[in-house]
N, C-alpha and C positions, 0 to 999 in steps of 0.2 A: 236448369241449364244455362238460365239468364246468370244465374249466381257463382256460377263455375268459370264461366267467359270473363264475369268481373273480377274475379279472383287472378285469374290468368293476366288480366289486364293491367292489375296491381301488380301484380308479379314483374311483368317486363316493364314496369316504369320505379321498380325496385321499393314500391311500397309493401314491404314483407309483411308488416302487421294487418294493415288492411286486406293483402291478399288471403295471409291466413286465416282472418276473420271473413271471409265471404265463401273460401273451402268448405270452411267447419258450419256457416248456416246453410249452404248447398246440402252439404251432408245429413246435417239434422232437417232439413225442409222435406227433401225428398227421398233421403236414405243416399247409401254411398251407391255413386257412380264412378265411372272411369276418370272423368275429367277431376272433379273433386279430390279424389283419392292420388289421383298422380299429382295434381297442384299441391296435397299435403305432403307428398314425398318429397318434391321441391323445396318446399319451404323447410321440410326437416334435413335436408343436406343444405341447406344455407344455413343451418341453425349448428351444423356439425354432428346431428344425431344419426348415425349410418345405420343402427338397429332400428329406428322408426322408418328411414329409407327403405331397407330391406322389407321390412313387415306391409309399408304402403306399395310399393311396388308389387310386392306378391299380391295384394288386394288388388290390385290395378288390373294384374294379370287375370285373375278370375270373373273379373268385370267387365272385361274388353268384350266387345262386340264382333269385330273383325279379327282376323287370324295375326294379321301384320300388327294391330296394335298387343296381339297376347304375346306373339314373339320379341316385340322389342320389351313389353314390361319383363316379361321373363329374364331377358339377356340384361335388363337395369338391375333386377333383384339378384341373377348370380353375379354380377361384377360387384354391386355394393357389399353382397355377404362374402366376396372374396376380400376385398378392402379390409370389412370388418374382422374377418379372422386371419389373416396372413400380413404378419406385419412386415415381411420384406416385399411383399407385393405393393402395400401401403408404401412402403417409404419409395419404391420404384416409381409407382403412379405421380406422388406428390414432388418428385424430383422430375419428371417429365411435365407436369401440370406447371412448375414453374420455371422451367426452360422454356416452354410454349410461351408464357407472360411475358419472359425476358425477350424472347424474339419479335413478339405484338408489340412491345415498348420501343424496340429499337426500329421496326417497321415507321411506327408513326413518327420517329424522330427523323428517320430516315426522308420520309416526305415531305416535311415541313422545312429540312435544309434544302430540299431539292426545290422548293419553292424561295428559300431566301437566295437562293441563286439567279433568280430573274431579275429581280431589282439590280444589279451588277450586272447583267449582261446588258438589261438596256442603259445602265448610265454610262456603260462604256462604248456602247454604241452612239448614244448621243453624245458624249465626249471624245468620241474617235478616239477612243485611249485603248489599244487592244491587250494591254493588260489587264485591266480591269474586265472588259468582255471575257477575256481567256480564262480568268480568276471565278466569273459567275459560271461560265462554262464547265471547268473542271468542279467546281462544287455541285453544279444541279447533275454533272453528268455520273460522278462517284457515287451521289446518293442514289440516283436510279438503280446502278449496278448494286447496292447495297439493298436498296428497298426490294429488288428481284430475288437477291438472295435469302433475304428474310422472309418472302414469299413462298422460297421453294423450301426452307428450315421449316416453316408451319406447315407444309404438305406433308415433312418427314414426320415432324412429332405431335400431329395433332392425333392421328390413331392411339386406340387403347394399347398398353402392350398385353398381350396374348400371355394368359395366365400359362400355358403350354412352354413357353421361351424360359420357366425359372425351373424345370425338370425335375420337380420334387414331389408332382403328384403321383 
């Protein structure tokens, strides 16, 4: 259990090799467990090995103790299996994920630019210059609006595309 949790910690920190090693040691020490196999699936996903991802999520489904974990693992295995076998679906999902990344980058930029307007507001108040103050308010206000728009766009594009929408099944 400790090795599997250690692997999860390494994974969270972006230490992929250490995470892989911890998950393997956990599987070797006590046999396959849900956490270690799920971790191996996540590592395989990072490596772009979709067949390994499908295999590991399928194994995690068999090893899961709770109904919710089995259902989640089965869903992940089906999703990545569909990605692995359907080029059109893979292309659509890659487009969605790229769009989501772009939206997230813009959200971060909007937040930073919103903060950048505050010194102008303060400087304009200090100098009693309404043009500088208004410029700061325009920058900050506009960026808050952009931040809200990107937050809503993230919610729209975050869910996976349902395979039924392709209509070729």
